[in-house]
Each structure stands twice: as structure tokens, then as C-alpha cells.
C-alpha positions in Angstrom: 1.6 -28.0 -38.6 1.8 -29.2 -35.0 -1.0 -28.9 -32.5 -1.0 -28.6 -28.8 -3.6 -30.5 -26.9 -3.7 -33.6 -29.1 -0.8 -35.4 -27.3 -2.1 -34.2 -23.9 -5.5 -35.4 -24.6 -4.3 -38.8 -25.8 -2.0 -39.4 -22.9 -3.4 -42.3 -20.9 -7.0 -41.6 -22.1 -9.1 -43.8 -24.3 -11.4 -42.3 -26.8 -14.4 -43.4 -24.8 -13.3 -41.8 -21.5 -16.0 -39.4 -20.3 -15.6 -35.7 -20.8 -16.6 -33.8 -17.7 -17.5 -30.1 -18.2 -18.4 -27.7 -15.4 -19.8 -24.3 -16.1 -18.4 -21.4 -14.1 -19.6 -17.8 -14.1 -17.0 -15.1 -14.5 -17.0 -11.4 -13.3 -17.8 -10.5 -17.0 -21.5 -11.0 -17.6 -20.9 -11.7 -21.3 -18.4 -14.5 -20.6 -18.7 -18.1 -19.4 -15.9 -20.4 -18.4 -16.1 -24.1 -19.2 -13.7 -26.2 -17.1 -12.9 -29.7 -18.5 -11.2 -32.8 -17.1 -8.5 -32.7 -19.8 -5.3 -30.8 -20.3 -5.9 -28.5 -23.3 -2.6 -26.6 -23.1 0.5 -27.5 -21.1 1.0 -23.8 -20.2 -0.2 -20.3 -21.1 -3.3 -19.4 -22.9 -4.5 -18.8 -26.5 -6.9 -16.0 -27.2 -9.2 -15.8 -30.3 -11.0 -12.5 -30.3 -12.5 -13.1 -33.8 -13.1 -15.8 -36.4 -10.0 -14.8 -38.3 -7.8 -15.5 -35.3 -9.6 -18.8 -34.7 -8.1 -20.2 -37.8 -5.2 -21.2 -35.6 -7.4 -23.4 -33.4 -9.6 -26.2 -34.7 -11.6 -26.0 -31.4 -12.1 -22.2 -31.4 -13.1 -22.3 -35.1 -15.8 -24.8 -34.4 -17.0 -22.7 -31.4 -17.3 -19.6 -33.6 -19.8 -21.6 -35.6 -22.3 -21.3 -32.7 -24.7 -18.3 -33.0 -23.7 -15.6 -30.6 -20.0 -16.6 -30.0 -17.9 -13.5 -30.2 -14.7 -14.6 -28.6 -12.9 -17.7 -27.3 -9.9 -18.2 -25.1 -8.3 -21.6 -24.4 -6.5 -22.1 -21.1 -4.8 -25.1 -19.4 -8.0 -26.9 -18.6 -10.7 -24.5 -19.6 -12.3 -22.6 -22.4 -13.8 -19.1 -22.0 -16.5 -18.1 -24.4 -17.7 -14.6 -24.8 -21.2 -13.9 -26.2 -21.9 -11.1 -28.6 -25.2 -9.4 -29.4 -26.8 -12.2 -31.4 -28.1 -15.6 -30.2 -29.2 -16.5 -26.7 -27.4 -18.0 -23.7 -29.3 -21.2 -23.7 -28.5 -22.1 -27.3 -24.9 -20.9 -27.0 -24.4 -23.0 -23.8 -25.9 -26.1 -25.4 -23.7 -25.7 -28.5 -20.5 -25.1 -26.5 -21.1 -28.2 -24.4 -21.9 -30.4 -27.5 -18.8 -29.2 -29.4 -16.4 -29.6 -26.4 -17.6 -33.1 -25.7 -17.4 -34.1 -29.4 -14.0 -32.5 -29.9 -12.4 -34.0 -26.8 -13.9 -37.4 -27.1 -12.6 -37.7 -30.7 -9.1 -36.5 -29.7 -9.2 -33.6 -32.2 -6.4 -31.0 -32.2 -7.2 -28.1 -29.9 -4.7 -25.2 -30.7 -1.9 -24.6 -33.2 1.4 -23.9 -31.3 1.7 -20.5 -32.8 -1.4 -19.3 -31.1 -0.2 -19.9 -27.5 0.9 -17.1 -25.2 3.0 -19.0 -22.6 4.0 -15.9 -20.7 3.9 -12.2 -20.5 6.6 -11.7 -23.2 5.9 -8.2 -24.6 8.5 -5.7 -25.8 11.7 -4.6 -24.0 14.3 -6.5 -22.1 15.5 -4.5 -19.1 15.5 -5.0 -15.4 12.1 -3.3 -15.0 10.5 -5.4 -17.8 11.9 -8.6 -16.3 10.5 -7.8 -12.9 7.1 -7.0 -14.5 7.1 -10.3 -16.3 8.0 -12.2 -13.2 5.2 -10.7 -11.1 2.6 -11.2 -13.9 3.7 -14.8 -14.5 3.9 -15.8 -10.8 1.0 -13.9 -9.2 -1.4 -12.2 -11.6 -1.9 -14.5 -14.5 -2.7 -17.5 -12.3 -5.2 -15.4 -10.4 -7.1 -14.0 -13.5 -7.1 -17.5 -15.0 -9.3 -18.6 -12.2 -11.9 -16.2 -13.6 -11.4 -17.4 -17.2 -9.1 -14.6 -18.2 -5.5 -13.8 -19.1 -3.2 -10.8 -19.0 -0.1 -10.4 -21.1 2.6 -7.7 -21.0 2.8 -5.5 -24.1 5.4 -2.9 -23.2 6.9 -0.6 -20.6 7.5 3.1 -21.4 8.3 6.1 -19.2 6.9 4.6 -16.1 3.7 3.2 -17.7 3.0 -0.6 -18.1 0.8 -1.5 -21.0 -1.1 -4.8 -20.6 -3.5 -6.8 -22.9 -6.6 -8.1 -21.2 -8.0 -11.3 -22.7 -10.8 -13.8 -22.2 -13.2 -12.8 -19.5 -11.0 -9.9 -18.6 -11.6 -8.2 -21.9 -14.7 -5.9 -21.6 -15.4 -6.9 -18.1 -17.0 -4.2 -16.0 -14.6 -4.9 -13.1 -11.5 -5.0 -15.2 -10.7 -1.3 -14.6 -10.8 -1.8 -10.8 -8.7 -5.0 -11.1 -6.2 -3.2 -13.3 -5.9 -0.1 -11.1 -6.5 -1.3 -7.6 -5.0 -4.8 -8.0 -2.3 -5.0 -10.6 -1.2 -1.4 -10.6 -1.0 -1.4 -6.8 1.1 -4.6 -6.8 3.5 -3.5 -9.5 4.0 -0.1 -7.9 4.7 -1.7 -4.6 7.3 -4.1 -6.0 8.8 -1.8 -8.7 9.3 1.8 -7.8 9.8 2.8 -11.5 6.2 1.9 -12.3 3.9 4.9 -12.1 0.8 3.6 -14.0 -0.8 0.5 -15.5 -3.1 0.8 -18.6 -4.8 -1.7 -20.9 -4.3 -1.7 -24.7 
């Protein structure tokens, strides 16, 4: 099994180099974004919506051991953590910081390669699907990553684009507005065949 993150973390860094973590709030009140001074993934994102999915990430699996953690997403240089009903923010935040520092200082593997979504792949391979993927990859995914989220292309059928919202985008109160007023508007403007954008 090969892991992403291990080689990136080891590159030019000693095991004693300081790990800097900055906390950022996201539009989703149940999600926090932890930005680190390390490259966790070369590209894309890896989403772990539950403990079973986290089996593909040693880091996410450890984070799920913290009371209250209900979801984890790993991006290029950040980790997004979603809180569930149990636990409190103070304990969760302290636990996430401790695990991130320990994991990165000890150069432990971050994510299994099979867990990484490097682009909006999805189903279908026509001209419309290619245009959708290009816009998502070049414009939309980088923008939502700034808020600790990710959006991947699932499929295109009869004028409707189906997208999967991950990280801070999943369950965010403003995700519907982002989806309809932002993404749908942009895709309709660039691709006349697109009539609607929905989340799956």
C-alpha cells in the first residue's frame, strides 16, 4: 500500500521542524479548517464522511477517535473537520491540533492513494461533460477549497449536472445558494446545454 503525503512531508524537512497550524472558520458552522505548513496532498482532495471511509487514511482514522468528529476532508495543505452532535468545540479543537502536530512531526502517512479525488471525474465522456470538468477544475474547486470544501462531478443527464459536495460544503447552510447562484449560473453561462445543477 502506498501513501500520499509521506514523501511530500519528508521532502527537505527534518522530523523536528515545527508544524504550524492556523484555524480558519468556514461558511459551515459545523466545520473548521486547519491549514498546515506542509503539503498533505500533491493535488485534489480526499473526503472521509465516516469512520469506515477513514480506513483509507491513517490521519483521518486518528481524527475520528476524537469525541465529536463526524467528518474529515484532507486537501493540499489543510484538513477540514466537521463536528457532529457529541462532544464540544474546545475538546475537539484541542484534539485535532494535538493529532495534526504529532502526525506530521513524526512523518506518518496521511492518505492512501485510492482515497484521493484529483479532479471532477464523474460519469460520461462527451463534449458537455469535458466542459463541465474543465470549469469545475479551473474555477470552482479552487474557490471552494479556500473555504475548506470540495466539489466533484458525478454525472450529466438531460441538461442536469449532478455534483457531490464535500468537506465544509456538505451540509453548509449557504451551499444551496452557492450551488444555484454561483455554480449553476457559471455553468449555464459557459455551456448552453446545462439547465440545472443539483447536489447528490
